[in-house]
Steps between C-alpha positions, in 0.01 A plus 500: 500500500536823302158624602582487871833673447328783316243533776772502767669784315175694481393455861846506657612343827291477816605571855442199726281587797677270747868543416461840331733395219441548130412188304367392162128442462388138489302370204175488697545864608560598137184324392303680774637839393446440130173319440495490121536240224844355457730749327656240273158387379397858430822565311456188287139583418598855396773359275246272335263795452781700339591209271136469393489872428816483290369208293196710407716792384589541132804314368696810405492658844798504734352299785413208275845489341660494844279209608532274193782640289874495507710814502668601176878485469767308684661586828823340606507332838725617779678821577613711204872500438696801609641690203801732498293775345275500806793546738658785302205733553 
């Protein structure tokens, strides 16, 4: 799970008391070290709060247009072709 990987990165490895070798923290140890609501749930709730904020903003503002609008203009897919003029410089 992404949450546990992020917590392992934050807390780092642990030295085993018996074998004195470095090892990854187990999920239970991570939960003991970080007693907080699930990170994914917190992230999702904050996204929903942000979306609610953006829907209350005026239509002409930038945040609203990013959420509901489409960008102006067309962009071709893929890598741009290499032109001779670019190589001459």
